[in-house]
ZAKOLDREN-955361 format. One record per residue (C-alpha): x, y, z; chain. Coordinates in steps of 0.02 Angstrom, whole numbers. Example, Ala and Ser with C-alpha at 12.3 -4.5 7.8 and 13.67 -1.06 7.14 Angstrom:
<site x="615" y="-225" z="390" ch="A"/>
<site x="684" y="-53" z="357" ch="A"/>
END
This chain:
<site x="9122" y="-14213" z="-3888" ch="A"/>
<site x="8997" y="-14075" z="-3931" ch="A"/>
<site x="8919" y="-14185" z="-4065" ch="A"/>
<site x="8900" y="-14329" z="-3943" ch="A"/>
<site x="8814" y="-14215" z="-3817" ch="A"/>
<site x="8694" y="-14152" z="-3951" ch="A"/>
<site x="8650" y="-14331" z="-3999" ch="A"/>
<site x="8618" y="-14375" z="-3816" ch="A"/>
<site x="8513" y="-14219" z="-3787" ch="A"/>
<site x="8409" y="-14261" z="-3940" ch="A"/>
<site x="8364" y="-14425" z="-3855" ch="A"/>
<site x="8289" y="-14339" z="-3702" ch="A"/>
<site x="8223" y="-14183" z="-3787" ch="A"/>
<site x="8053" y="-14260" z="-3835" ch="A"/>
<site x="8014" y="-14292" z="-3652" ch="A"/>
<site x="8047" y="-14110" z="-3608" ch="A"/>
<site x="7950" y="-14048" z="-3760" ch="A"/>
<site x="7801" y="-14154" z="-3710" ch="A"/>
<site x="7784" y="-14041" z="-3557" ch="A"/>
<site x="7814" y="-13882" z="-3657" ch="A"/>
<site x="7999" y="-13862" z="-3618" ch="A"/>
<site x="8165" y="-13892" z="-3701" ch="A"/>
<site x="8352" y="-13885" z="-3670" ch="A"/>
<site x="8481" y="-13800" z="-3780" ch="A"/>
<site x="8665" y="-13841" z="-3782" ch="A"/>
<site x="8768" y="-13684" z="-3748" ch="A"/>
<site x="8945" y="-13750" z="-3725" ch="A"/>
<site x="9050" y="-13903" z="-3691" ch="A"/>
<site x="9210" y="-13859" z="-3599" ch="A"/>
<site x="9374" y="-13950" z="-3614" ch="A"/>
<site x="9353" y="-13990" z="-3429" ch="A"/>
<site x="9197" y="-14093" z="-3466" ch="A"/>
<site x="9074" y="-13964" z="-3404" ch="A"/>
<site x="8919" y="-13951" z="-3512" ch="A"/>
<site x="8822" y="-13787" z="-3509" ch="A"/>
<site x="8639" y="-13791" z="-3559" ch="A"/>
<site x="8495" y="-13668" z="-3562" ch="A"/>
<site x="8323" y="-13726" z="-3508" ch="A"/>
<site x="8186" y="-13651" z="-3616" ch="A"/>
<site x="7997" y="-13649" z="-3631" ch="A"/>
<site x="7903" y="-13719" z="-3482" ch="A"/>
<site x="8067" y="-13780" z="-3406" ch="A"/>
<site x="8129" y="-13602" z="-3387" ch="A"/>
<site x="8074" y="-13543" z="-3217" ch="A"/>
<site x="7992" y="-13708" z="-3170" ch="A"/>
<site x="8017" y="-13754" z="-2987" ch="A"/>
<site x="8068" y="-13929" z="-3039" ch="A"/>
<site x="8197" y="-13876" z="-3170" ch="A"/>
<site x="8342" y="-13904" z="-3049" ch="A"/>
<site x="8282" y="-14081" z="-3018" ch="A"/>
<site x="8259" y="-14109" z="-3204" ch="A"/>
<site x="8434" y="-14044" z="-3236" ch="A"/>
<site x="8521" y="-14149" z="-3101" ch="A"/>
<site x="8418" y="-14307" z="-3094" ch="A"/>
<site x="8372" y="-14315" z="-3277" ch="A"/>
<site x="8485" y="-14223" z="-3396" ch="A"/>
<site x="8650" y="-14233" z="-3300" ch="A"/>
<site x="8630" y="-14416" z="-3251" ch="A"/>
<site x="8586" y="-14465" z="-3429" ch="A"/>
<site x="8728" y="-14367" z="-3508" ch="A"/>
<site x="8856" y="-14436" z="-3384" ch="A"/>
<site x="8794" y="-14612" z="-3420" ch="A"/>
<site x="8805" y="-14588" z="-3609" ch="A"/>
<site x="8967" y="-14489" z="-3607" ch="A"/>
<site x="9078" y="-14533" z="-3457" ch="A"/>
<site x="9197" y="-14388" z="-3494" ch="A"/>
<site x="9064" y="-14265" z="-3437" ch="A"/>
<site x="9102" y="-14201" z="-3262" ch="A"/>
<site x="8952" y="-14086" z="-3234" ch="A"/>
<site x="8803" y="-14005" z="-3316" ch="A"/>
<site x="8763" y="-13824" z="-3276" ch="A"/>
<site x="8615" y="-13716" z="-3321" ch="A"/>
<site x="8658" y="-13542" z="-3387" ch="A"/>
END
């Protein structure tokens, strides 16, 4: 599943990079929890929680239904 998550993240990564940020995949648990690290302008941004929940998590869950949650570490 890790490869599928990487492919999906690569689809949304250009949008984050356009604003000076990025997201790195840290881990994909057997329980379907994906752990990511927000970097660049996304790290410390007041809107990063919204980006994580309403952007990244929704997109990943849509692309890969086995994903149960996305957490920032």
